[in-house]
N, C-alpha and C positions, 0 to 999 in steps of 0.2 A: 687650610684648614684659610675658610675670608673667617677674619675677624672681628666679634661682634659686636656689635653699639644698639643700646639701649637710649631710646628717644624722648624725654618725660616730658611733654605740653598738650595743656590742651586747649591750644588752636591746630585744629585739623589739617587748617590750611601747610599750615608750619610743619608740621608732621608730614605730611605727601613730600611737599617739595622737597624739606632736607631728607628726607628716605630714599628715594628719587634721585639727586645729588651722591651719597653716599653707596650705593648698589651699580652706579654709573662705577662709582671707584675702585669697587672690586668688596666692598663690605654688606656683613650681610645685615639690616638693621630689621629688633621689634621696637614698638612704638606702644608707648600709655601717655592716657588722656587726663588724666589723674594721676596728684600726690600715692594716694596709698596704694593704687592697683601695680604705678610704676616703681615698688620697693617688694612689693613681691612678685613681682615679675624679677627682677632683680638677681633676688634668693632664689629666683629657679630656674632663669634662665642662664647665672653666671656671667653678665656679659663682660668684654674685655675695657670697654671702655660707656660709659653715662654723659650726654646731651643732658643740663633739666632744665626747664624754666623757674622762675621763680613769683611769678601772678597767677602762680592758679586757686582756682577755689578753695574753702574747708583746708585741704594741706596743703601751705606753698614750699616755693624750695629749699628753704633754710631748713623746715625742718626734713623734708624728705630726705635732704641730705645729710644731718643730724642723724635720721635711723638706720642710716647706708652704713652709716661707718661706725654707730656706737651693731650693726651686727656682725658678728668674725667671717662670714663668708664672704662678704662687702667692704670690709675695710679698708682693702688699700685698692678698689676699683675706683680709677682715677674719672674724676666728676669738673665735668666742666658746664658752667653756668652763662645757658643763654639764654639773653636777656634784655627787657628792652631797661630798666632801671639801672640808668650811668652815673648815679651820683656819686662819689668817694664813699659815703658811709656805708651802700647796697653795695659796691665791691668786697670791702673791711669785710661786711655780715656775712657776704658768700663765705671767703676764705678761711674768718670762722669757722662757719658750720664746719667745714672740710673740704671746699672745693679746692681743686690741685688749680684752677683755670679759668677766667672771667671773658667776657665776648657779649659787648653788645648790640643787641636792634637793631638797624641793619648792618647785616656785614657782608664782602662780597666773598664768594662760596671760595673761592682760593685759598684765601685768609682764613676762610674757616678751617677748613681739610688741613693744611698746614700746621694750625694749631691742633687738633687732632690725632695727625701724626708727628709732632713733636708729644704727643704724651704719651701715647700709647709703644712709641722708642723708646721712653723713661723708661715706662715700665716692663718691659724686656730685658731692660740693664737691670734695671732696682730682681728683676727674678735671677738672673742669672745670677745677679751678684748675691745673692740670697742660699741658691743651688753657692759659691762655693765656701762659703761658711758655714753650709750644713752643719757638717762637724764640729757644730758649739750647743750646739744643745736649746731647750726653747724650752724654759725658764715663765712657768704663772706665779704668781702671785697672788694668796687669797688674804685679807682681810677685813673689819667691819666696822660698823658703824659706832657701835658697841661691844663692853662683856659680855658675853652671856646669849648668846645670839650661834651658838652651837660653828663659830671658827673654824678653828682642832681640828673637829669632829667633821668638817666640808670638806677638811686638807687632806685630810684622812681617808677616806673615800672617796675624793674625784681621785686623789693618784689611782686607789683601787682599783676604781672605775674605770680607768687612763691603758691599765695594765692587762684589762679583762678583754675590753676595748680592740688590743691593736696587741702588737710587738712590741714594741717599744720597751723599750728598759727603762723603766719609773723612779725615781729616788723620790721621796717626803722629810724632807725640808723643819725641824721645830725649833725653828728661828727665835729662840726667848727663853733666852740660862734662866734656871730655875726655875722655870714654872708650865715642863715638862708636865706634857700628858698621856701620849700615843702608850709609856713606859706601862703604866698604873692600869691603861684598859685593858691594853694584853697579854697581862700579869709577862712581862717583859724586864729581865731581870743588867740589864748594861741596860745604864739611861744614861751616861755619861762624853756621850759621842762630840755634840759639840763645847761641852767645856775641854774635854779634852785639846781640841783641836783651839782652842780661842785660846789656852795655855801656853801654846806653844810657841817658840819661837817664825814670826813673817816667813824665815830661806828655810824652814822646818817641814810647813803646809805643804806636801805636795799630795799626790795622787795619792801612794801609797798612805800615806798618810789619812787621806779619808777613808783609804778605799778600807782599811785597818778599821776606821770607830762607825763601820754601818754595819746598821742589822737587818742579816736576813729572815724573811719572814714566811709566810706558809700561803699568803696573798699577793704574792706575786710581784710585790713592790720592795725596797728596800728603801731604810727609813734610819736617819742623824736623828738619833734622839736627846734631848734637854731632859737633864736636872730635874724632879720632882723638887726638891731641896731649894733652900735657901743660898746662893750662886753668890759668891766677888766676881764674878764674871758680868762683864754689864760692853753688851750691844755698840753702846756711845764708846765707849772704853777704847774699844778693837776693832774700829772701820778697816779698817787695813787689813786686816785677818778676815772678818769678814768678808772683804770684797775676793781674797785669793782663792777663800773660798768657792765662796760663787762662783769663777773663772773657772777651778778644778772640778766644780762638780756638772761646770758645761761643757763640761773635754769627757766626761767620763760619761753624762747619762744622755739618752735623747731627748726625757721631758723630768725638768727636775721641778716640785708643787715648792713652795713659801710658803707654810703657816707661818703667818706675819703677825696674829694677834689684832691689837686694836691700836692703829699706825701711830708714830710716837715725829715728830717733827726732826729731829734732832738726829734721825740718823735714816728720815725717809728718804733722801733720798740718792743715801748715798746705795741704798737698798732698792729701791725699785726701778733707778738705772738698771742695771743686770736683770731684771723682769722683760719679760717680750710682752705680757699676758697681766695684765686684773681681772681680779673679780672681790669683786664688792659683795659681804653677807653684809643684809636689813634685814629688816621686820617690818609689816605692815601697821607698823604705830608713826603715830604723826614726829614724835622726837626722833628715829631713827631715822624717819624718812628725810626729814630734815637736817639730821648729824653726814646720811648718802649724802644731801647735794653738797656740803661743803666737803668732802672728804673729793666730789669727782670737778668738782673748784679746783682744788688742788691740784688732783693727779692731772688736769690740762695741763699744766703750770707745766708740767714734764714732758707734754705728749704724746701722754695717754685719753684715749678719743680721738686723737690728731694721723699721728702716720706709727702707735703704738694702742693693741688692742682692750678693751677694758670692756667687763662689763659686769649686771648689779645679780644678781640673786636674792629670793625674797623668801626669808624664813617664817612658815606662820606655825606662831602656836597659840591661838585666839581662837574666840567664834571667830567664823567670817560674817556676823552680821554688825561686828564691832574690833571689825580692822578694814582697811582701805583696803580699794581696786590695785589690780594693776592698773588700769589707766588711769584711772588718781593719784598711783603713782609715777607713772610716765608723766604725770603731768607736771610734777614734783618739782620731780630732778631730770625732766627734758631725756629720757632712755627710756625705752622700757627693760623689764625685767627677763630675765631672759630665763628667766622658768619660777614656779610658787614651788616648796618646801613642801610637805601639807607634814602637821602634826604626827607622830607618832613615839608617843612616852612609854607602852608597852614593850614596841620593837627594842624602842632607847637600854628598858630598863633589865632583856634579855639578852641584849651587848653585853651589857657594863657585867652580869651575873656570870656569862660565857665568857669572857675576855675575848670577845671577840667581833670586828669591822661590823658597825652597823647594820652594811646594807649586805654581807654575810649570812645574817639572821633571818632574814626574810628577802630575799632579791626579788620577788614578786611584787613588791610590799609596793603603794603608790608611792614612799617614799625612797623608797632603790633606788626605783626606779625612774626617775627626777635624775638622781643624780652622775645613772648609767648615760640616759637623753646627754645629760653637760658637758659630760667624756663624749657622745661622739661630734657638742655643737662646738669645741674647740679643735677638735684631733682635724677640722675641716683647716681649720691653719697651721694647726701642728703638721702636718705634714706637706703643707705647699711646699 
């Protein structure tokens, strides 16, 4: 099947000429004459490569590239910026926005085709490498802009939704000794699995030990629980053991969800290095949004938003008239939240009273359906 290339440029003549040239080379082409249409087409058509102009009205190419990198379905699609902007600062800005290659107009058609072929070849090689390492599993870290946003609840309910939406084995992990909450919420007795593993010698942290400390549930997921009591075990003092644990989980589970809480710099780099996708939980309130902006900037230093995936979801707990809108959040943090989870205090209370996960108490509620929608969005990349 011919490889599909999306061309995004506001100049109709450029669209026509490049489209004709690529079609003669055997490629399938689709075109968009503005940034918004380009993003929409990319998400719908899933092209093998995107040729992107920078100088477009309303939404420029830099912004388009950032949007594409923030979307799970286009986060790894090669982007070739093809523009008249030739200054070094322009090129740096392009690469920082997510471009894989940068060409300035005018260029000889042979050179343009050579760059396109190189990007497509690199993409095939990368995908083949991913298939070779498929047995390593996919790890999602869930963290929050601040406490009290339902980070643990998000991690647990996302894991259950992923399990229900697929045949993938899912393990959810409370990676916070002494701060466990799932055991209390679900009425489970054995809640010291994490501490048991981290108190072991590094050489004893085997697949068998990890399996022994996992708790089976009726909800399709297995849990590695942390005690809710004060613990003398600290993540920062056991980073090597944490690494061994996460490596082991990646071998026995196709999907691992990590409840990372509010990130701490002391161990952030060690833990998120094991993650393939980070989900940042925020709320539609100025302080939380500003904190989210800072977290995203920090995560970008570790490759998230570039060659690794990062998404933001907004948990709404106040009236709509006193909270920031999704576009306002996007303007402040640079990416559009994947979705918003509405407040559902009655459902949360019933879940607590009956020791059930939030989404199992009322699966058809809008709040529950948002977790299932989040699972659908993440599955696109998990199954790649």
